[in-house]
C-alpha positions in Angstrom: 0.0 0.0 0.0 2.9 2.4 0.9 4.4 1.8 -2.6 1.1 2.6 -4.3 0.9 6.0 -2.4 4.6 6.7 -3.2 3.9 6.0 -6.9 0.9 8.1 -7.0 2.7 11.0 -5.3 5.6 10.7 -7.8 3.2 10.7 -10.7 1.4 13.8 -9.4 4.6 15.6 -8.8 5.9 14.9 -12.3 2.6 15.9 -13.8 2.6 19.2 -11.9 6.3 19.8 -13.0 5.5 19.1 -16.5 2.5 21.5 -16.6 4.5 24.2 -15.0 7.0 24.3 -17.8 6.5 25.6 -21.3 5.9 22.5 -23.4 8.6 21.9 -26.0 7.2 18.5 -26.9 3.6 17.6 -27.1 1.7 14.5 -28.4 -1.5 13.9 -29.9 -4.0 11.7 -32.0 -5.8 12.0 -35.2 -8.4 10.3 -37.2 -10.5 11.0 -40.2 -11.7 10.1 -43.8 -9.3 9.6 -46.7 -10.0 9.7 -50.4 -7.1 7.8 -52.0 -6.5 7.2 -55.7 -3.8 5.9 -57.8 -2.3 7.4 -61.1 -1.2 4.8 -63.8 1.0 6.0 -66.6 2.5 4.1 -69.5 3.8 5.0 -73.0 3.5 8.7 -72.1 -0.2 8.5 -71.1 -1.3 9.1 -67.5 -4.7 8.2 -66.1 -6.6 8.1 -62.8 -9.4 5.9 -61.7 -12.0 6.9 -59.1 -11.1 7.8 -55.6 -12.2 5.5 -52.9 -13.5 6.5 -49.4 -11.4 4.9 -46.6 -10.2 6.0 -43.3 -7.0 6.8 -41.2 -6.0 6.8 -37.6 -2.6 7.8 -36.0 -0.5 9.6 -33.5 1.8 12.6 -33.8 4.6 14.3 -31.7 5.2 18.0 -32.0 8.7 19.3 -31.3 8.6 23.0 -30.7 11.6 24.8 -32.3 10.3 28.4 -31.9 6.9 30.1 -31.3 6.2 29.7 -35.0 8.1 26.7 -36.2 7.9 23.1 -35.1 8.8 19.6 -36.4 6.1 16.9 -36.3 6.7 13.3 -36.9 4.0 10.7 -36.8 2.8 7.2 -37.3 -0.4 6.6 -39.2 -2.5 3.6 -40.3 -4.2 4.4 -43.6 -6.0 2.4 -46.3 -5.1 3.5 -49.8 -5.9 2.2 -53.3 -8.3 3.0 -56.1 -11.6 1.8 -57.7 -13.6 1.8 -61.0 -17.4 1.4 -61.5 -19.2 -0.5 -64.1 -18.7 1.0 -67.6 -19.8 0.4 -71.1 -17.7 1.3 -74.1 -18.6 1.3 -78.0 -22.0 1.5 -79.7 -24.9 -0.7 -80.6 -22.6 -2.7 -83.1 -20.0 -3.7 -80.6 -20.1 -3.0 -76.8 -17.5 -3.8 -74.2 -18.5 -4.0 -70.6 -16.1 -3.4 -67.8 -17.1 -4.6 -64.4 -16.4 -2.5 -61.1 -13.0 -3.2 -59.6 -11.0 -2.0 -56.7 -7.4 -2.0 -55.2 -7.1 -1.9 -51.5 -3.8 -1.6 -49.7 -3.3 -0.9 -45.9 -0.2 1.1 -45.1 1.7 2.1 -42.0 3.0 5.5 -42.8 5.8 7.6 -41.1 5.5 11.2 -42.0 7.9 14.0 -40.8 6.5 17.5 -41.4 7.8 21.0 -40.8 4.9 23.1 -39.4 4.3 26.8 -39.3 2.0 28.0 -36.6 0.4 31.4 -36.6 -1.8 32.7 -33.8 -5.4 33.4 -34.9 -8.4 34.1 -32.8 -8.9 31.5 -30.0 -6.3 29.2 -31.5 -3.7 29.0 -34.2 -3.6 28.3 -37.9 -1.0 25.8 -39.1 0.5 24.8 -42.4 3.1 22.3 -43.2 4.8 19.9 -45.5 7.4 17.1 -45.5 8.4 13.6 -46.6 6.8 10.3 -45.7 7.8 6.7 -46.0 5.1 3.9 -45.9 5.1 0.2 -45.6 2.3 -2.0 -47.1 0.8 -4.3 -44.4 -1.5 -6.2 -46.8 -3.7 -5.6 -49.8 -6.2 -7.1 -52.2 -8.0 -6.6 -55.5 -11.6 -7.0 -56.2 -12.7 -7.6 -59.9 -16.4 -8.1 -60.5 -16.9 -9.6 -57.0 -13.8 -11.8 -57.2 -11.3 -11.1 -54.5 -7.5 -11.8 -54.7 -4.8 -11.0 -52.3 -2.0 -8.7 -53.6 1.5 -10.3 -53.7 4.4 -8.0 -52.6 7.9 -8.5 -53.8 10.1 -7.9 -56.8 8.4 -10.1 -59.3 6.9 -8.5 -62.5 3.3 -9.3 -61.2 4.1 -8.1 -57.5 3.8 -4.9 -55.9 6.4 -3.1 -53.9 5.7 -2.8 -50.2 7.7 0.3 -49.7 6.3 3.8 -50.7 7.5 7.2 -50.2 6.4 10.7 -51.2 5.4 14.2 -50.0 2.8 15.4 -47.4 1.0 18.7 -47.5 -1.3 19.7 -44.6 -3.2 22.6 -43.1 -5.7 23.2 -40.3 -6.8 25.1 -37.4 -6.2 24.1 -33.7 -8.1 25.7 -30.6 -6.3 26.5 -27.4 -7.8 23.3 -25.8 -5.9 21.1 -28.3 -8.8 20.2 -30.6 -7.9 20.6 -34.2 -9.5 20.2 -37.6 -7.0 19.5 -40.5 -6.7 18.4 -44.2 -3.8 16.8 -46.0 -2.7 15.8 -49.4 -0.2 12.9 -50.0 1.6 12.6 -53.3 3.4 9.4 -53.9 6.7 9.6 -55.7 7.6 5.9 -55.7 6.5 3.5 -58.5 4.7 0.7 -56.8 5.1 -1.6 -59.9 8.1 -3.6 -60.9 9.6 -2.8 -64.2 10.2 -5.7 -66.6 12.1 -3.7 -69.3 9.5 -4.4 -72.0 8.9 -0.8 -72.8 5.2 -1.1 -71.8 5.7 -1.0 -68.1 3.2 1.0 -66.1 4.1 3.3 -63.3 1.8 3.1 -60.4 1.8 5.9 -57.7 -0.5 6.6 -54.7 -2.1 9.9 -54.1 -4.6 10.7 -51.2 -6.7 13.6 -49.9 -7.8 13.5 -46.3 -9.7 15.5 -43.8 -10.1 14.7 -40.0 -9.9 15.7 -36.4 -7.2 15.6 -33.9 -6.3 16.4 -30.3 -3.0 17.6 -28.8 -2.5 16.8 -25.2 
């Protein structure tokens, strides 16, 4: 029992000491809705399918460098991919029907953003950008109701697990720590494996997101 009281007293003392100082490091959580898509380019032609609606959830750490500038690394779980709906091409003489399909990949993403903070009203407006690296945990494709797991590796029919790119974000945070934010992730890595045939497709992620967060 004495040990429990001592631990409680120590925890209380550390909490008071932390609150008494100007926080140079703070931590937070975030979650929201994502609208990922993929761009596919080959033979000088680039195209995008339809954006999906998925979700993301994560945690961030904010390292205060000055009253205006901070560095914010994080760790985010996000579902990316793309989809296409049923489409019919041609005329009454010849029609080609393409069934709905989708690509679904779950990523664990590590962004490191440089953030500019500007006091505004009862809180602050922030804007930032930085690189990210992501690791694909799993994925699948669905084509006309048929589901197939994505194979990750270096083979010509495999998808690369690693992805990297740039993040852009902006938002507004209240003095109590609650914030609303929006972001855009631009993938720079080709997710496909080139075979040297001259018809290789380059596949890249892109995603728009919007959500809520809270900094403690």
